[in-house]
N, C-alpha and C positions, 0 to 999 in steps of 0.2 A: 081423493084426499089432497093431491097436489093442486088440483084446479079449484079447490074450495077458497072462497074469498077470505082475506085475512080478518075482516070484520066478523064474518060468520064463525070463523075458527076461534076468535077471542071469546065470542058469546058461548060457543060450545064448551070452552075451557073454563067458563065462569069468571073470566078476567074482565069482561064488560057485560053490562046488561043491555037489553034490547033498546031501552030508552036512550042510553048513552050512545049506542051505535047509530041510531037515527040522527042524533044531535051532530055527531062527527060527520056523517054523510051530508047533512044539510050544510054545514060549514064548508065542506069540500066543494059542494055544488056552487055555493056562493062565491068561492074563490076561483071558479071556472077551471078547476083542476090544477091551479098554480101551486097548491100546497099538497104535500104527500099525506096520505092517511095517517101514518105514524106520527108525523110532526103535529097534526091536529090533536091526536089522542093525548100527546104529552102536553101540548099547549093548554088544553082544557083541564088538565090535571087529573084525567081518569086513570092514567098509568105513568110510572116514571119511565125515563128513556131506557134505563137498563132493563126494566121488566118487559117493556114492549119488545126490545131487541132480543131478549131471551125467548119470548113467545114466538117471535118471527123465526128464530133459529130452529125452534121445535117444529114449526109448521113446514119450513123448507128442508128440514133434516140436514142442517149445516151446523158445524161446530161454532159455539159462541166463545169469544175470548175476551177476558178483562185486561185491556192493554195496560192499565195502571199497575197491575200486579204480575206481569210476566216479564222475563228478560228478552228484550228485542235484539236480535242478531244484527250488529252494525254492518257486517258484510252484506247481509240481505238488503238492508236499507239502501246501501250505495248502488245496488243493481237498478233501482227505479229512480230516474231523475226527479228532483224536487218539483219541478214544474208539472210533470205528469202526475205525481202523487197529489199535489194540491188541486189540479184540474179535476181529477176523478174521485177525490177524497178516499185515497187508499194508502196503505203503508205495508211494505214487505217486512215480515217479522221473522222468517226463518228460511233456511236454505238447506236442501238435502240433495246432493248430486245435481241433477238437472231440474229438480222440482223447487219452485219458489212459493212459499206460503204467504198469501197476501190478505191482510185484514181490510174488509170493505163494508160499507153500509148497504150495499145492493148486490148480493152475490149472484143474482140471476141476470145481471146486466152483462151479457156475453161480449158486447162491443168493448167494454172497459177491459175485460180479461184478455181479449184478443189484442187490444192496444198494448197492454203490458207485455204480452207474449212476443209481439213483434219487436218491441223496444229492447227486451232483455234476452230474447232468444231462448227462453226457458218455459217449461210447462208451469202454468199457474194453478195453485190450489186455493180457492177462496175460503175464508172463514169470516164470521160475522162479528162486528164490533159496533159500538155506538158512534155516531157522527162526532160528538164532542170529544170522545176519547181518541179517535183517529186524528182529529185536528191538533189535539194537544201533543200526541206522539209525533206528528209531522214536525211541529214546532220544535220539540225537544231534540229529536234525532238529527234534524238537518241544521239546527242552530249552531252546533259546535264547529262545523266546517265554516259556517258564516263568520263566527267570531274570529277564527284564525285569519280568514281573508280580510276582514275589516281591520284587524290589528296590523296586518301587513301593510295595508293602505295607509293607516294612521302613522305607523313608524316611518314609512317612506316619506310621508309628508313632513314629519319632524326633521328627518335627515336633510331633506331639500332645503329646509330653512336654517340649516347649520345649528340646530338645537336651540334657537331663540325665536320668539315671536313678538314683534312690536305690536302695540295696541291696534294700529290701523290694519296691519297685516292680519291680525287675529280676526277682525271684523270682516275683512275681505275673504278670508278663508272659511268663515262660519258656514257658508252655504255650500262649501266644497263637499263632494260626495263622501269622502272617508269620514268626516266629522258627523255629517247627517246620519250615515249608516251606523256609526259608533253609538250615537245618542239613542237611536231606535233600538239597536241590538241590546244595549244595557237594560232598557226598560223591558224588552221582550224576555230576555233570559232571566231577569229578576222575577217577573210574573210567573214564568214556567217553573221556577224553583220555589213557588209559593212564598215569596218574600213580601214583607209589608213595607219595608223602607229601603232606600238606596242612599249610601253615603259616598260622596265624591270628595276626597280629602287631599288638598295640595300639600306636598312637602318639597324640600329643596331640590332633590334629584329626581323625584318621581311623583305620580299622583296615584293614590290607592283608592280602589273602588270596592266597597264592602256592602253586603246586603244582610238584612235582618230576617232570619228564618227561624220560626218557632221561638222567637224572643232572643236569639243569640246572633251576634254579628259574625258573618262568614265572609272571607275574602273572595271576591269574584274575579278581579284582575288588577294588574298594575299597568299603568301606561306612562309614556314619557311626559315629564312636566312641561315640555315644549308645547304640547297640544292642550294643556289644561285650560288656558285662556279661551281658546277657540271652542272647547267643549262647554265651558260654563256659559259662554256667550250664546251658544246654540240653545241650551236649556232656558236661558233667560228670554231669548227671542220668542220661542214657541209658547212660553208661559205668560207672555204679556208684560214682562218687567222692562225697566229702563236699562238698556245695555250700556249706556254711557256712564251710569252711576255705579261706581265700584266701592264707595266708601261707607255706605250704609246698608243695613239688612233690608231685603225685599221679599215679598211673597207673590206667588202667582199660581196658575193652574192651567192644565191642558188636557185634552183627551187623546187616547191612542188606541187603535184597534189591534189586539193581539189574538191570534187564533180564533177569530170570529167573535171575540168578546170586547166590548168597549170599556176601556179603563178610564176612571177619573183620577188624574194624577196631580197631586199638590206639590209645589216646589218652593223651597225656602233657601235664600242665599245669605251667607254671613261672611263678612271680610275677615281673613286670617292673615298671618304673617307672609305666607307664600302665595297668596291669591284668595279667591273666594271659595268657601266650602259650600257645596250644594247638598241639601238633603231632600230626597224625593219620597213622598208618601203615596203608595199605590192603594187606591180605594176600590173596593168592588162596587160596581154600579147597580142601578135598578134592574139591569138585565139578570143579575144573579138573584134568585128568589130570596125573599125575606125568610129568616129562620123562624121556625115555630117555637113556642116555649118548650115543647117536648124535645127539641133538638139542642137545648142549651147544656146538656151534660149533667143536669141536676139528678140527684138521687130521688127515688120515688117519694121519700119522706119530704124532702125540700120542695119538690114539684107541687105536692099537695098544699104545702104552706103558701107557696107563691101564688097558686091558683086561687086560694081562698082570699088572699090580699086583693087580687084584681077584681073580686066580686063586690068589694066595698064601694058604695056610690060616691063618697067624697072623703077627702083627706089627702095626706102626702105619703107617697112611696118613694124611698130614696135608695139608689144603687151606689155603693161606694167601693173604692179600690184604687190602686195606683194607676198611672197612665198606661194604656195598652193592656188593661185587664179584661176588656170585653164589656165594659159598662154600657156603651152605646148599643151594642148588639142586643144586650138583654132588654134595654128600654124599647128598641124597635120591635123586638119579639112581643113584648107586652102590649105595645100599641097595636100590632097586627091582630092580637087576640081580642082587644076591647073596642077597636074601631068598627063601628057598625054604620049602615047608611042613615040611621036615625039619630046619630050623635055628631056634634061638631068638635073635631079634634084639631087643636092648633099647637104648633111647636115653635120654640125660639131656640135656634142653634147657632153655633159658631165653630166651624162652618156646617152647612147642611151636608151630611155625609152620604145620605142615600135618599133619592126622591121616591116617595111612597104615594101610590094612587089613592085619592080620596082623603088625603090628610093635608091640611093647610100648613105649609112650612115657611118659617120666617127666618131670614138670614141677618145676623147681627152685623152692624157696620159702625165701628167705633168712630171713624173719621167723620161720618155724617151725623154723629150724635145718636145713632140707633144702638143704644146699649141694651143689655139684658133687661135692666130695670125699666127703661123707656118703652121697650117693646112689650114688656109684660103689662104695663099700665094700659096700653092701647088694646092689647089682646083681651083684657078683662071687660072692655066695652064692646067686644065683638061677639058677645053671647056664646062663650065656649062651654062645653060640658067637660072636656078633658084637656089639660094643658101640660105640655112637656117642656121643661126648661133644661137646655143642654147641660148647664152646670151652675150651681149656686156659688158664685165666686165672691160675692160681697154681702154685707149686712142688708143692703137695700133690696137686693134680689131675693135673699132668703126671707126677709120680712114680708115682701109682697106675695111670694109663693105660699107662705104659711097662712097669710090673711085670705088668699084666694081659696085655700082648702077649707078654712072655717066658714066662708060664705057659700059653700056648697059645690065646689069644683073638685074634680079628681086631678091632683097634681103629681106628675112623675118627674124626678130629677136625679142628678148625680152630684156627688161630693167626694173630695179627695181625703179619705181617712183610712186608717189601717185596719180597723175592724168595725163590726156593726154597733157595738156598745159605745165606742168613742165618738160615733157620728152624732149622737144625741147631745153629748157634752160639747162637741164642736158648734152645734147650732146655738146652744145657750151662750157659748163664748163669743159667737158672732153678734150677739146682742138681741137675739129673739127671746122674748119672755118665756121662762120655763113652763108656765101654765098653758101658753099658746102651743108650745111644742107638744105637751102632754095631750092636749085635746085634739090636735090635728093629725098627729103621726099615726099612720096605719101600720107601717113596718119598715124595717131596714134590711137590705140585702148587701152583704159584703162579699166580694168575689175576687178570685185570682185565677190565672191560667197556669196549668202545670203541663209539662211535656209528657206525651204518651210514649211508652217504650215500643221500639220497633218489634213487631211480632216475629219477624224472620230471624232475629239474632239475639234476643234477650236471653240471659243466662241465669238459671236458678241457683240459689244458695240459701243457707240458713241464716236467719237474722241473729245479730249479737245482742248481748244484754243491754248495751247502751241503746241500740235501735229499738228493742222491745219497749224500753222506757219512753222513747220518743213517740212510739205508736200507741202507748198506753195499754199494752197487752202483757199477760203474766209470763208466757213461755215462748221459746223460739219457734218460728214458723218458716215455711218456704217463701222467700221473696225473690224478686228478679233484679238484675242489674244490667245496665246498658253495655253493649259490646261494640257494635258498629259493623256495617256491611254495605255493599253497593246500593241496596234498597233504600237505605236511610242516609246516603252520602257520608257513611262512616261516622255518624253522630251518635248512633244508638237510640235515637228517638225519631218518631214519625207522627207529626201532628200534635195538637194540644187539646186539652179538655178543661172545663172550668170546675173549680170547687167553690162551694157557697156556704155562707153562714147567715141564717135568716132569723131576725128577731121580730116577733109579733108584739105589737103594743097592746097587751091585754090590760085589764083594769089594774092589776098589781104593778105592772111595769109603768103604766101611766102615772100611778100614785107616786112612785119613786122619782120619776122625772119631774113632776110638779113640785115635789118637796126638795128639788135641787140635788138629788142623789148622784153619786159619782159613777164612773165606768164600772168598777168592781161590783157595786150593788146591782146595777142594771144587768150585768152579765150573769150574776148568780140567779136573779129572778128569771131571766130568760132561760137559763139552763134548767131550772126547776120546771119551766113550761115545756121543755123538750127540745130547745135549740141545740143543734149540733154545731160545734165550732169549726173553723177552717181546718184546724189541726186534725179533728176527728174525721172530716171528709177526706183529707189527704191520706190519712192513715188507712181508711177503707180502701182507697185506690191502690195503695202499696200492697195491702194484704190480698187484693184481688189480682195482683200481678200486672196492673195497668200502668203504674208509674214506679219510679225508683225512690229510695230513701233520700237520695241527694235532692230530688225535687221537693220532697216533703220539707226538708230543712231550708231549702232556698226560698220556698213560698210562704212558710208559716213560722220560721224560727224567730223567737223573741227572747230577750235576756230576762 
């Protein structure tokens, strides 16, 4: 059993079939053994990394651990130097007497275990974890010591300068080790905390650094205002901005590798009273797999509606919602579903957020005159089947998009409106003729992101009458409220999911649009067709114990 090859074991467990096994072995042969068997299985999409690691644990009879959901003993982590942990992709997770439990992706590599034993002077007990989880844990567990060291260096630098930095000194000091380390550390720690944005805000006596996690801003650290100028200059330098220009807003971008993952980082600077405020957006790159439409958090009912919309050969599908509600993620998932080798897919975006194989992506450039409308006109001469417009910002873009749909193209786009029904009214207000909207529109998806309650600490209670009314239910039921624990950084929430409201433009809805009907009429007709409103979706999540009543009010409350 122990000598059975892993490929044969996976086939015997019905986790791979013979054809897939041969394909993996062929790829491994072509790589001349440079790639591990498991990496190829995951790369080809035959198994997920977690499933493969669990199967390997079963074969080797070694315990599998999910590092994302266990408490790692900080004393154990300190026993293994960071350099050694990174070199061998291992992390110590527990300590009992003279026994050190070490998570590794290769538990039969005795050289690694011996190396750790010599370094720590303790007996090592290997457990199995995924490579990505180990890298993430190494980053998280060793980073807090790094932050303290970096801040010490930065504070020392500020003290050396007597608390003030002249312009020239700031530029001279920009490449100094403490500032470079601080800039790198801020991005690393933000990414590890699953943040989407970083705000570096200058005040009179200090500079505050906050990160946006699950939609809320959380304070990461405060630093001396003496080093603010050097820090902003560092970010401007690496993102390709003009460091001498401090009076006007600027935009730039750079890439940074964190825990083996390449991040695409957008930087925006804006002059304030006490210096420049820097806002950094962290974007997941093409290395992180595209979401499938089954992973968007849609209810089964909404998923079926969405899928049927994507089958329509031509027309307009609009995704609406406020900034940061996941509209682009939904559009990319839809593109991934409908992009085939036999169709020409072209996108116009500002900016291109994720590079997708097999899809022609066009970047808007206002300065060069490459606007949405100008790009769209050219695209329609490029023989497209499917066109994605990043955003319908003006009448001209909306008009060309609608005309493209009428002439036999499938057009996907986003719009900033509060709900699905008001999207139609907005298009007509923008100057698109109501009969053209009625004939071209396939459907509208409105969406919001709501925070998911932390499973480790959520607390049950009975709903009040007022809450029953909000959820549209007759009597009190058990719902959950956030508490806060170390697992969720004391926020009470862990991660987010989407709620959706989908309106299909059936014959009845189209007739109302063509006749110039208002939002209420369209909404009533859609409800009669079976549309579930955002409030209904949020209410279902509260009743299922996935989110709180506070989130329902925050995301769907209207006067």
